[in-house]
Structures are given as structure tokens and as C-alpha cells.
N, C-alpha and C positions, 0 to 999 in steps of 0.2 A: 881377170878371176873371176870363181864364181861361187866363190863362198859369202853366206851372208851370215852375221853373227848379229846377236841382241841377246844383252845379260837378262831382258825378259820375256825371249822362249822359252817358257815356261808355263806352268796350271798348277792351279788354287790345289789346295792339296797334295797327297800323294804321299810316300816315305823312303826311306835309303838303309832296304835290305845289302848285306853284304853280297856284293858281286860274285864272287866265288870263278872268276871267267880266269881266271891264271891259266885252269887245271886244264882247257883245249885251246882257248885264245891264238897259240901259234901252230897251234896243231894241224897241216896242211889237211883234205880234203881224200880221203884213201878209200878204197872197197871197201865194202862193209861182209861178213859173210856170205858165203857161198846160197845161192837159194835150193835147199833142196825139197822144201813144201811149203807155200805159200797158203795164207788166207787171205783173198782179197774182199774184206767188207764187202757188200751192193751199197750201205748207208755209210759214208765219210763228210757228209756237207750240211747245211742247211736245207731245207728242204725235201723233197717224194724222195722216198729209196728209188736206188735202181731196180731191176728188174733184169735174173738170169736171162741173157739168150744163148746160153750153149748147154750140153745137156752132160751127163757124167760119160764118163768112159769119155767122153769126144776130147781127140786134139784140137790144140791153139797155136798159134802160134807170136810170139813175140809182139804185142802192139795191139790185140785181136782187140777186138770190143768183145766183152763179154758180159755187161751190165751196160743196157740200156733204160733212159727215163723220160720221158713224154713231159713229165711239165712242167712247164715254165723255168719255174727255182726246183734246178733239178739239175744233175751231171753223169754221164756213164763212166762207166771202171773199162779198163784196160786190164790186160795178161801182160803182169812186167816182164816174163819169160815164154820161150818154146816148152810146151808139157803136155801132160791128157788131165783131163777134170776126173783129180781124182772121185770127189765129191761134192755137191750143193747143201750146205747144211750151216744150222745154227751154230756160231764162233765168238769167244767174247769179247763185248764191245767197252771200249772205258767209258763212254758213253752212258749207254742203255743195258750196260748188262750182257745182255747177247742180241748177234744181229745174224740176219741170213748171209751167208756167204761161201763165194766160189772158192775150192780147193784145189789149187793147181801143185801134181808130183811137177817137176822142172825136166827138162829133159838131159841139160847139162850143172853141173856145182861149179862152172866157172864164176868167179866175183864178177860185177859188173862195174867196171870201170866210167869216170863218168866223163858221157861222149865231150865232144872236142868244139864249139862252136865256132862261128866262121863268119862273122860278118861282111856278110855281103857286099862289093868294094861301090861305092861312089852309091851304099847303101839313101833308098829316098822312102820313106812310108809311106808317101801319098802314092806312090803305086800300089798300094793297097787300099780298095775305099772300106769305110767302116763296117761292110755286110760281111766283106770277109773275114776281114778277123774276127767278130766277133760269131762268127760260124766259126771258124778254127780253133778259136778257144773253146766254142759247144762241145764242138767232134772232140776234141781233146783232153775233156772232164775236168780242164782247170778248177779250179777252186781255192778261195786265200788258203797258202799255207802257214798263214804267220795268227791264224786265230779259230775263229768258229765255222770258217770251209765253206763262208757265202758263194755261190756260183760267181766267176770272175767275168762271164758272158753278161749278165742281167744287168753285173757291175758298171759294165763298161757301153753297154749300151745307149745313143743319140738318142734323147728325149728333149722334142724341140717345144714341150712345155717346160721342163725344167730342163734346162740348160745347164752342163759341168763347165763351170770355167776353168777348175781348180785341181786338178790332179797332183796328188802326195803321194811319193812314193816312201814307204816305212823300213826305214832302217835304223831304225832305234834300238832294238834287240833286248828293253829293258829288265825280262825274267834274269833273275840272280841266274849263273851257270854255261845258260845257255850261249853260243857261239857260231852255229849252221847258217842264219843269215850274215853273222859278222866276217866268219871264210867264201862266203858267195862275192860277198858284196868286194873283199879282195882278189879271189880267185878267177870268178865270172863277170868284172865288174865291163866288157863292153854289152857282155850279153845283155846285163839289168839296164844299160839306159838302150838297148836296142829295144829290150821288151816297156821301157816308157815310152818311146817313139810311138812305137806301132797303138799303147795303152791311150795315147794323147789323140793319137788320131780316131782313132772308135771313139770316143769320147768326146770330139771335140774341144778338148781343157784348151785356154788360149795361155795360162799357166803352168808349169811344171814344176815340184820343190822336191830334190829327194832329201830326207828328215834323217840325219842321223846324230846321237848325243854326242856329246864333244867330250866322252871317253875312249870314244875310237877314232884317235887322229890320227893312225892309219886310213882305213879308211876313206875318212874327208879327203883324205888327200889321195887316196889312188881315184875314185871317183874325177877330182875334182882333173888331177892330169887325164886322165880319160875322154874327159867332156872336153882337154882342151886341144887333145890330139886331135880329137874326130868334129871341130869345129866349132865346136861351143852345141854340138846338138838340137840345135832349134830352140834356144834359150834356155834350156835345163836350166836348172840353180839348185849345189848344195847347202842347206841350212843347217847350221849346226844350231841343237839345239839342247838343253841341258839336261843334265844325268838327271835325273827322278823315276824313280817305280810310281805309275803305269805311264809313261811319256809314249811309250806302242801304244797305248789305248787310240782309238781313231778319234774320240770325241778330244780327247784328252792331247794329242797330235796336232787336231785343225786347230785348237784354242790356240797353244804353243808358234802352229806356222805362219797362218793366216788371221791372226785374232777373231775368228767366227766363236761362233755358241751357237750347237747342234741342240735344239728346241728337246727337251723330255719328253719320249716318246717318240720320237724325228729320227731323221735319219738321214746324212752328210752329205746325196743328192739331192735333197730338198731345199738345203744353201748353198747348191752348187758345187758340192764336192765327194770328189772322189777318192776312197784313199785305199794302196796297193801294198800289199810287202812285197820284200827285192826279193824272195824266191818264187815267187807269185807273177811277176812281171819278167823273171829267167824262163818259168817255164813257159812264159804266155811269148815270149822271141820263139825257143826249143818249138814252141806246137807251129807258128804260123808261116817262120819263114823254113821251118828244118821236116815239116807235118808229122812232128813226134807227139804221142799223146801221154801227158804223165802217168807215168809208171814206176818213176822214182826220186827218192829225195835225199835232200841232207840230213840224218842223223847227228846231233852231239848227245854220245854216251859217257856219263860223267858225274863224281860223287868223290869222296875221300876214299872210300871205300871199293874205287874202281882200278884196276892194274894198270890199265893200259887205255886211258882216260881217250875222245880223240872224234874227231870230226868223219861220217863215214857215209858215203853214199850207198843207198839200200834201195832193193826191189821194194815198192808198197806191198806188203803184205805177211813181210819176213815177222816171226815172231820175236817180243822183246829181249826171253829166254837167250837165243841164238846171238842176238846182240852182246849181251853181256856174256856167253862163252867167249864167242872172239873175241872180248878186251880183258878175258883172263878172269872170268869167271866170280863169285862175289866174295869179298875178305868174311869175315865172322864176326862184326864188327857189324855187316850190313842189315839194319834194319826196316829198311822200306824201301820200295821200291816206286817213281814216282814217275807217270810217262807226262813230261812236260818240264817246267820247273813246278822248286818248291811256292813257288806264290800262287800259282794260278792250276798247277798240274792236277791228276788222277793217280789218287792211289792208287795200284793194281796188286790182287792178290793172286790171280792169274797169271805166269808171265810167257804162257802159250797166248796170250794177248799181240796182236797182230799192229805190225805200223801201218799208219791210215795217212792220207793226205796231208793231213794239220798236225800228224806228231813229229813235231823238230826236235824231242830231246828223250832221254831217260834218264833222268835222276835218282838216283842209288845213295839215299841220307843215310848214314851212320845211326848207332845204338845214341850217339855222344852228342848229337846234331840235334836228334827228337828232343829227350831227355822223359823223364820221367810227366807224365800226362797231369799239366799243373791243375791245382787244387781251383775251380769257378768259387768266385765270389760273389757279394750281389753288385749291382753295378753300383760306383760311388760317384756318378753323376760328375766325370773330371770334365768331359765334353772333347777328348781324344780321337774317340774315331769321327766325332763331325769335323775336328781340323782337318784331319786326314783323307776324311772320304773324298773321292775325287770329280761326285757326282751332287755334294752338296747334299746326302740326304742324313738321313740321322737316324745310321743300320740301329743304334739301341731301339728305342721305339718300333723300326719294321723286326724286328727280336723278339721283343715282347709279342707285339703283337701276332705273331705266329707259335710261338711258346702254349700264346692263350686262345690260338685256333678262333683269329677274330680275321680272319684274311679278307675281311672289307675295311678292316684299317690298314692291315698291310699296304691293300690295293692304293687307299686315299693316301699311302706315305708313300708312294713311289716302291712299291719293290721290286717289279719287274724290272725298274730303270737299273738300280746295282748292273756294274758289270762282274763283279765277283771278284775283281783281283785282291784281295785279302788284305786290305789295308788296316780296315777297321779293326779285325780280328789280332794281327800284327803289333798294333799299338796300347789293346787293353790292357790295363792294368791288373784288373779282376779275370782276364784269362777266360774269360766269353768268346764262345764261337761264334761270332755276330753273324761273319760270311756263311757260315753251317749252318743254323737258322733261316736266312735268306734264301739259299738254296733248299733247304729245306719248304721253303713259302712257296716258290718257284712251281714245283713239284704240285704240290697239293692243288694249287690254282690249274696247273696243265690237265691236271687228273681229272680238276670239276667242269674243263670243259673239254673233259673227253679228246686230248689231245696226246695222250700219257697211258698207258696200263697201272687199273690201278696196286 
């Protein structure tokens, strides 16, 4: 038996928002809408954006590299389908506002089905060198698919100066409504385990944990059954962690699983830990074994005003509008479309915004859920934001510093350490959008450092 249980496998702080996962958790992954026109953004990850390596009117094949990035922290992008380059132009971007994209006219309008993955008989990750794995992952353009999109080849690269002792495969999916990773764990179980073994081989970790929240017993059972069938898969262990938001944050997950604290301003590899999302390691296995680049992903389309919520396998570059239409369109009471979940997702006004490698969900919120904008009052110094903050910050102090344009104070209060989980805003009885102020402060700092246009 590979299940580890511990009532203390959690972290200080956090909240328990309504889950909303009942809408899609039992819906199997199925093909999404047919791809007629795709906009593949050249900036889909942390680091330098890719540069186009194709020209307008050029014919491309499915899986062909269409954007290259020579920077160390970067990743290429590939054509999800065969077709013709209609244009290379600015397109809506969920974070940057607008970004350069390669716009493809698809050769065929047949929806893409999830490709079958067959684990090689007698599979042994030792037949691959760490360099081979990292190179294959780099060429496939794989980035973290559950968060900010850090290039995976950089994350799993071995480093003699700071050896990586522990690999945590993140299957928590703590954000309300989203179930794409849950379905990946249920349906692509062997692929996830194979990817975890390859990632372990690349980074040299001696300990591997697959961390799953305890509100997902079917996923825990399925993972354990596969590990038993595969002979334990080199000691990989499933860890049941407490259901709490944001349990899937890598810093919070590290604390819950191995009781280590990532120092403020530090990164997990500095304390010998690597965290990778379940969809990411599944894509890693496909890239190393089958040579397939990251061109598609599973997206949860959900919300009370969606007629047919579900989990769909779609080409990267698919417009949000196409996904919503495929699910029956928007009901009259729809009020907000969010790329991601309701806690950390980004509300979008332009439904032509394309799906990226990191976009795991489209959540549609109703007018009733949003309600009228609550009246903001003065801080009552109740301390709820302090208790809820998983990073042990003082959100109110940071917010006041930003409002007063005292960025020196905001930095002193560790504004950049905020993970933007939204817990402080969620619990604030004065209805202060503390997370919003902190995000604004980060933008001000980025502009001061000329890392973002004014």
C-alpha cells in the first residue's frame, strides 16, 4: 500500500470556498470544438517570449515548431494542427493584454481526440539519460500547466550545487470548479506515473510523492492501483493531503508533504524540492516516449450558466468563444467569464482570447454569484487577512502602502512574496480588494524596473 496519511499534512492559513466541482468531476475527457482558426500566442510562459519562425501564407504541419526561444528560461511553441499561416499579429492575452501570435487556418475541422498513451512494456526510465529527457522536454515546449508556466526543462535539470532530493507531483487542484487535472489522474494514470518516473530520472530526486487532496478518493485509489500493478514504480508514493485552498500552491504543498519551508523570495529547488503538476508530467511522458510536443490540453468549461459543462481536449490557440459555443452558449444570467477558476482566474472581456498552455479552465459566473459590488468600508483591524494568508504576510499593510504610492513600504512588507491566491479578499469583512491592490503594486514595481510597459 502506498497511501500516506497524516492529519497534519496541511499548512497554516488558507480558506474553504465552495468547491463547485460536482458540475464536471464525473464528466470524462472528450474532444472539444473543431479547430477552424487558432491563435497560438508566442508568450505563454514565464521567461522570454518565443519568436516566429514561420511566415504569413506558409503551410505548416501538425506539431511543427512555429515559434522558437533561445533564452535559457523559455520554450518554443508548435502548430496544434496542419494548416496555413493566416497572419502573425497581436491577439488578446489574458495577462499581457495583447501579445504576438501565429494565426493558423486549420486544414481540417475534425475535432481532436486525446491520443492514446501506451506505456512501453518493461519500461525503465534508466534507459534515458537526464540530458535526453531535458532536451526532449525543451524541444516539446513543455511548461508548467497548473500555474505560471515555468519552463519544465529548466525545473527538472540536474544541478550538482543544489541537488534535488524530492519530486512532488501536484494533483491537488484546490481551485474551485476546475476538474481537468482530476480527470487526467483518473483517465491518464499510467501516463502520469511514467512522466513522474522520467522527471525523477532527470532531476535525480530520491523521493517522489504524488500529492492529492483527500476530497478526491477515486484519484487516490486509481493512482495506488496503478502503482501496485506497475510494481511500485520505483518507490513513488501517494500522499493524501488536507482539502484546503490553496493547498496546490507549491510553497504550501511542500510544507504539507515534506514539512519544509521555502524561504521568502526563494524557490523550491534551493531547498532540494521540485514540484510539477500532474498534467505537466503527463505531457512530459508523451514528449519523451512518443516525441509529441505540447499542442493540446484538457480544459474544464464550467459554471451554473453553462448548458453542457465538461472537460474537453482542445488545441492550444482555441478561442474561448468556440469552447463556450461548443458547450451550448451562455445563459441570460451569465455575468463574468473567467479564464481559470474564481479565486485566481482572470476575468476576460474579449471572448476571442485563445487558450494557452496554462489555461486549465473557462469558468462562467452568474449575476447571482457575483452580486452587486459590495460597499467597501474602512479596515476594522480584525486580523482575518493575517490568519488566512498562507504566506504569513500582512495584506492590509501592503494594500495601504500601494494606495499611498509608497512602493518602498510595499517592498518592505514583501509585496512580491504574495502568491495572489485571493484568500485575504475572500475573508475581508470590509470588502477591500486586498489582492487587487497587491497585484497593482506588483505592476507598479515591474514598470519601475522597466520589465513591463507603462
